[in-house]
N, C-alpha and C positions, 0 to 999 in steps of 0.2 A: 307442416301444412296438413290439414285434415279435410277431406272432401267426402260427400255422400251424394248418391244419385237421387234425382227428383223425378217428378212425373213427366217432365219434358225429355228426360235422358234415356238413352239406351244403356241399361245397367251392364249388359255383357261387354259392350264396347268401352264404356267408361272404366270398367273393372279389369280390362285386359292389362296384363303385366303388373297388376297391383302388388303382387309379392315382391317383384323386383324393385318397384318404386318405393315400397316400404323401407327397403334398406337404405334409401337415399333420403328418408325423412318425409316422404310424401305418402300419406296414408289415405287410401281410397276404399270406402265402404259401400258396397253395392248389393250384397246378397243377404238373404235371410240368415245364413250361417254367421254373418258378422254381428248380428244382434247379441249383445252381451259380451262382446270382445272389445274392450276399450283401448284407446290409444293413451299410454301413460306418459304424462309430461310432469316429471317431478312428483308432487303429491296430488296432482290433478288427474282424474280419469275422465277422458273425453269419449263419450258414447255417440258415435255418428250413426243415426238410424237412417237407412235408405228409405225412399218412398216404398210403401208396402201396399199393394193392391189387395183390398180386403177379400175379394172373391178367390184369390189365389193363396193367401197366407193365413187366413183365419183358422183353418183346420190344423196346419202344422204348428201354429202358435198356441193352439188350444183356446182361442178366443170364443166366447159364448155366442157371438153373432157376427155377421159379416158387415161391420161398419168400421169407419176409420177410428172412432173412439175406442171400440172394443179391441181392435188390432193394436193400437198404440198402447192401451193399458196392458195388454199381454206382453208387448215388447218391453215396456217399462218394468214389468215384473221380472223379466230376465235381467234387466239392468240392476235392479235392487238386489237380485239374488247373488250378484258378484260384487256387491259393494265392498269397498275397502276403506281403511282410514284415509282421511283427506277429503278433498272436494270433488264433486261430480258435475260435469258439464254434459248436457244432452243436446245434440243437434237433431232436429226432426223437420219433416216436410208435411205441413198440415194447415188446415183452416181452423184456427182456434176461435172459440166463441168470443165475441166482442171486438174482433179485428175488422178493419175496413178493407174492402176489395177494390179492384180496378178492372177495366174491361180486358186487359191483356193477359190475365191469368187463365190458364186452361182449366175448364171445369173438371173436378175430380169426383163429382157426386153422381149417384144414381138414386132417385127417390128420396133425396134429402138426407143421405147418411154420411155427409162429408164433415159435419161440424164436430169439433173435438173440444171438450171443456178444458180450461187451463189447469184444473187440479189433476189431470192425467200426469203432469210432470212434477207432482209433489215429491219431495225428497231430493230433487236435484238442486244444486246451488245456483245453477243458471241453465235456462233453456234457450238456445239460439235457434230461431225458427226460420224456415224458408217456405216458399210457395207464394205468399202475398208480396207484392212488389213495393208497397209503401212502408217506409220506416215507421214503426209504431211500438208502443209499450202496452202489453196486455196486463201484466202484473210487474211488480218490482223485479222478479226473477225470470219473467217470460217475455221475450221481445223478438220482434222482427227487425233485422237490419235493413231489409228491403233490397231491391235489385240495384246494382251499381250504376246502371244507366236506365233511362226511360225506355220502356218497351212499346208504348203506344201513347197517343195524344191524351188519353184519359189520365196519364200520370204527369201532365204538364205542371201541376202545382206541387209535385213531390220534391223534397230535397234529397238527392241521392248521395250515397257514400257508404260508410261502414261504422261499426260500433267497436270502440276499444273498451274492453271489460277488465276491470281490476277486481280480482277475487280475494285480495289479501285482507279485506275488512269483513266483519260479520255480514254486512249487506253489500252486494256487488255495486261497485262504482262504475258507471257507464258514461263514456265520453263519445259524443257524436263527432265523427270525422267526415266532413263534407268532401265529396269528390269534385275534381275540377270539371267545369262544364265547357266543353269545346264549342257547342252551339246550343242555345236554349230552345225550348219548344214554345210556340205561341198558338193559341186558339182564337180565331177572329170570326166575328159574325156581323153582318150588316149588308146593305146594298153595295153594289160595286163602286158607285161613285163615292159613297160615304167612306169606304175602306181606303180608297185611293187618295182621298183628300184629308182625312182626319189626322192631325199631327200627333194625337195620343198614341198612334200605332208605330211611332218611329222606332221603338226598340225591336219591334217584330221584323224590321227590314233585314236584320242579320240572323233571324231565327228560322228553325224548321217550322213551317206553318201548316195548320189545318184551317181552311177558310170555308165558311158557310155563307153563301149568298142568299139574300132574302128578297131579291128583285121579283116583282110580280111576273115578269117575263124573263126567261133566261137570256142574259146578254150574249151577243155574238163575240166570239174570241175571248171568252171569259178568262180562261187559264193564262193565255198570253198576256192579257192586260193586267191580271193580278200579279204575274211574275215580273212585270216591269218594276213594280215597287217592292214586292216581296219575292225575290228571286229563288228563295229556298222553299217555296210552297210545295208540299208533297201530296196534299189531298185537297180536293175542291168538291164541296157539297152544295146542293141546291135545295132550299126549303122556302119556296115562295110564300110570302105573307098573304093570307087570305085565300090560298088555294084549298080546295076541298080535299084533294088527295095529295099528300106529300110525295114529291118525286124522290122516293128512296128505293134503292134496290131491295129485292126480297131478302137477300142475305143480311142486310143491316136491320131489317125488321124483326128477324128471328135470332140475331146473334146473342141477345141477352136471355133467351128463353131456354128452358131445359129441353133436352132431346125428346124426352117422353111427351112433353106438351106439344112440341112441333109435330110429332107423329100422330097424336090424338087429334090435333087440329086438321091435319091432312085427311085423316079418316072421316071426320065430320064433313069436310069439304067435298070429297068424292061421293059421299052418301047423301048429298043434298041437304046438309045441315043437321043430320042425326048424329049427335055426339057419341063418343065412345062411352060405353057403360063401364061399371066398376070391374067386371070380369075382363073386359077387353083391355082396359087400362092396366090391369095387373099383368096380363099377358104381354102387352107392349113393354112394360117395365122390365119383365123378365128377359125379353128379347134384346132390349137395349143393353142390359147388364151383360148378357152373354156375348153381345157384339163387342163390348169394350174389352172383355177378357180375351176374345179371339184375336182382336187387333193387337193386344199386348203380347200375346204369344207369337203372333206372326212377325211383328217387327221389333219386339223387345222394347217397346216404348214405355218406360216407367215401370217395368216389371223387374223385381229383384231376381237376379240370377239364382236359379235353383229352387225358387219358390214353387214353381209348377211341379217340381219333383218331390216336394215335401221335405226339403232338407231341414234338419233341426239345428239347434245351436252347436257351435263348434266345441 
């Protein structure tokens, strides 16, 4: 088993006792020093790249700029430098150009520097990618297996599972292995009476449900009445049809927006509509980036152990 830390993980905690675990066949890669140190499985070299925060690892890796693309290119240079006869599999955590996102992935970008082109992984026989939760193929050799379970209702149309990859042929043969679904997700929308009466929603009666009510007036006891038919309802939303101002909490209105844009909007709001200028936006962008790095150093969330100290390749 080969594991690598992602941007949701504490690299230090995940990597604890990795040396001991490796003797039992569980290989955990969490630090910058692990880049270029493959796990050898017969004639296959598996390079598990941990999530690498550009602001912390660009200089130690010798990357020309602090972007995810530049950092991963530099990491792949280390992988190619130790290439050996046989096949190479790369595991990486990135948002690759052409892939589709969902609402439940944590943003890893500051100023639009998160996107990585697929050709970064040229030379690898197969690139097994993490970060995006939907199973998808970027190229014949670059794929996301997706998360094994749904992480939000935005993934209710996903088919979850794993990918079984056969590297014995010149082109990798990939078989999709679907995961068992203990309880499906359902996203329902309509008036309360429509949802309670419509027979088309019968399958949702046993599912985890997100329900959006469109009644012009919010019904009394809405959640209790919804749960009489859909007992596993987890989220109830209200979007009255014809209302001038949607009844949505502030958090939901900004959840899909970049941190920099939220900060600039707030600045314009408190200044009576005078928007942030180019210099102010650049300063806010710098502050947001510094805040991300500071949070990473404080709680080790998604930061490769040793990166802040400039640890090189082993």
